Structure formats: structure tokens, C-alpha cells
N, C-alpha and C positions, 0 to 999 in steps of 0.2 A: 504494500500500500504506500508507505513512505510519503505521507502528505507533504511534509516539509521539503523533502528532497525533490519530489516530482512536480510540485505545484507551488514552488517558492515565489514565483513571479505573481501568481494569482493572490497568494497570501499577502505579499507586500503591497499590492494594489489596494487591499482593504485595510491593512494594518497601518501603513505609513501615514495616511492622513489623520487617523485617530491619534497616532503617536505624536504628530506635530501639534495637534490640539491639546493633548495632555501636557506636552512640554511648554506650550504657551501659557497654560494655567499654573505653571510652576512646579509640576511634579518631576521628580528625578527618577531615573531608572531603578536605583537602589531602594527608593521608597516603595515603588510598585512591586519589586521583588519581595520586599519584606511583607507588604500587604498580602501578597500571594501566599506566603508561608502561613501567616496568621489565619487567613480565610480557609486554607486547607486544614489547619489545625482545628478550627471550629467544625469543619465538615467531618473530620475524624471523630471528634467528640459526639457529634450528632449520630454518627454510625454506632458508636459504642453504646449510646443510650437508646438505640433502637428507633431512630428517626431517619431512615435512609433517604426519603424524598427531600427533606430539608437539607440533609448532607449533600445530596446531589446538586442542589442549587447553590450552596456555599462553594462546592467544588467548581461549579461553572464560573462563579465570580473570581475564585482564586486562579483558575485557568486563564481568565481574561487578563488578569494582572501579569501573569507570566508571558502572555502573548504580546502585550504592549510594552514591556520594559525595554526590550531591545530596540523597538521603534523609537521610544522616547530618547534612549541613549544616542541613536543616530541623529535624531532631530536636533538635539542639543550639542551635537559634536562632542559628546562626553563619554565615548566608549573608552574604557580603561581595562588593563589586565585584571585588576581586582574585580571590576564589575562582571567580567566574564566568569571569573572564578566563583564569585558570590552567586551568580545566577545558576551555575552548574551545581554548586553545593545545595542550593535551595531546591533544585529539581530532585536531587536524590533524597533530601529530607521529605519533600512533599510526597514523592512516590512511596517512601517507606511508611510514613505515618498513616496514610489513607489505606494502604493495603494491609498494614498490621491491624488497623482498626476493623477492617472487614473480616480478617481472620478471627479476631476476638468475637465479633458479632455472630459469626457463623460457627463458633466452636462446638455447638451441640450437634452439628451436622458434619460427620467425619469427611464425607465426600467434598462438600463445599469448603470446609476448612482446609483440606489438602490442596484444593485448587487455588484458593487464595494464597496459601503459603508458597506454592510453586510459582505463582505469578509474582509474588513479592521477591523471592530469591532470584528468579530469572531476570526481573526488571533491574535489580541492582547489578547483577553480573553483566547484563547487556551494556550498561554504562561503564562498568569497570573495564571490560574488554576494549572498548573504544579508547578510554583514557590511557590504558597501557600501550595500545597500538600507537597512539599519537605521541606517546613519550619516547618511542623509538623511531619516530619520523615515518610512520606508515599511516595510510588512510584506513578508516573503518566506519564510514557513514552509510552502511547498507543495512538491510534487514526488513522483514515484512511487518515488524511490530516496533516502531520507534515511539518516542515519548508522546508525540501528538496523538497517535492512534490509541495508545493506552489511556490517555486522559479522556478522550472523547468516549471511549467504550465504558470507562468507569462512571462517567457522568450519566450515561444512558442506563447502565446497570442499576444505579442507585435510584434515579428518578422513576424508572419503570421496573423496579425490582420484582414486582409480582409476575412479570412476563419474561424479563430479560436477564435476571441475575445469573442463573446457572449457565445459560448459553454463553453469556459474555465472559464468565469466569473460565469456561473451557477455552474460549478463543484467546483470552489473555494468557492462560497457562501454556497452552500449546504454542501459540504464536510467539511468546517471549522465549520459550525454549528453542524453537526453531531459529529465532533471530540470533541467539547466542551461538548456535552451531554455524550459522551463516557467517557471523563475524569472525569466529575463530578460523574458519576455513579461508575467509578472505585475507586475513593476516598471513596465514600459512602460505597462501599462493604468492604473496608479495616477497617472501624470503627466498633468495636464490637457492636452488636445489637442482641436482642432476636427475634427469629422467632416464631410466634404464634403456639402453639401445634396443633390448629385446622387445620392449613395449612400443617404442617409436617405430620399429620395423613394420608394425601392423597398420601404420598410417599410410603406407604405400598402396598403390593400386586404386582403381576407380570403381570398385564394387560398392554396393550400397552399405554393406557392413563395414568396409574400410572407412567410408565417409562418416558413418555413425560413430565408429570407434574414435576417429579423429576429433569429432565434435565433443564427445564425452571426455576424452583425455584432456583436451584444451580447457574444458570447464572445470575438471577436477584439479589439474596442476596449475591452472591460471595462465592467461595469455603470455605473461612475461616469461615464465619458465618454458612453457610449451613451444612458443614461437622460436625461442633461441635454440632449443633442442631440435626442432623441426628443420630450421635453416642449416644447422650444423650437419644433420644427417643427410639433408638434400645435397649439401656441398660435397660430402664424402661419397655420395652415390651408393649408399648401402641400404636405402629404403627398400623394403620388400615390395612385391607386386601383388600381395594378397593371395 
């Protein structure tokens, strides 16, 4: 899905004017980030006391603060390293407290509790994998379940909990786990590695299975490693003919 990655220009068209308006009113990005944490904390408390609909709307309000803080920073030309750091930390805190609150709320239902717990752990690991990848100068902004998707699904699950709670928890748990695997694999593909010549030999030939194997191998090992190995093997003239 990756709303932020695939539709960033559309999001910016909506968010940027509002960010300029909030900046003109005197709001700073860090104030909005802090408000987002506070509102998410209130949402978590509402979940704990058994008021999921109210929690959902507080979460919507907190999500809006998180959406606009970056736009305000850009409008004020006030983007700073600390602002980015604070925003990232607040995202992790917000994810953690709302999912922990949901796990507590659902503690009497083993299946739903387990789903909420898996979603909580996978959400934190998703962010951690990206942070560690970027720390070694690799990219890691892929995945079917990024933070924007998680937030929207959580809002819907709480507001419409009578109908959507369990389906959304399944989507969150499975989607977040898949995203962790996607990100780990994406990082693995960016690290230089040798591909056995025995495997590369099967990329020769023009049969359907040769083409299928080539596509699968390129996806598994990553374009960077596969294309280099493919070119080296082609230059040596040792590719098989299938």
C-alpha cells in the first residue's frame, strides 16, 4: 500500500496549505508533535477504560497533528535534526502506547490479545529495521504496512470496533510481519554478495522456465547483486543454454 511512498505528491497537495496556515497562526512543528503524543495518550486511556469509539476519534486528532508537523516545519523553514529525531521518537511512542492499550483491553480474548501483541512487536521492529539500515547508509523505505497504513487501520478498528476490530487486527499483525520480512530482505539485497555460478548458469537460454528463473533470482538476490553477476557470467561466456 505505502501511502506515503506512492502518493506523497497527493498528500503534500492537501497537507502543505494547512501547514502554512498553522505556521501563520504561530504553531511550531514540535508543539504539534507533542500534541500528537498527548492526544494519542488520551486515546490509549480511553481504550483501557473501554471506550474504543472515543479512543478512535482522539487517535484521529493525534494523527492529524503528526500529519501536519512536518508541513509546519517546512512552512517555517525550521526543519532541524532534532525535530526529525523528536518526530521519529514520538511515532514509536504513539504506536507503542495505543497498541499496548489495545492488548490490555483485549486481554480476556486470547486470540485478539495475541494479534494485538504481534502487531505491537512487528510495528516496533519495522521501524527498528529501517533505523538500523539507514545507520549503515542503506535504504529501507519499503513495505506493505508502513506507519500511515497502521494509523488509518487502527482508527477504523476503534471507531467501528463492532465490525472491524478483529479483521483489522489480523491485517495489522500479518501485514506488519510481512513488512519486517520485506525490509530485512531489502537490506540483505543491498549488501554485496556473490551468487553461485551454478545458479547463474540457469539464467541462460530462452525457454520460459529460464526467463522465470531469471526473474525470480533477480528478485531474490536484488538487482544490484544479480545484474553484476549476470554481466560477469555473460562476459565469461559460461551461461548455460537451459
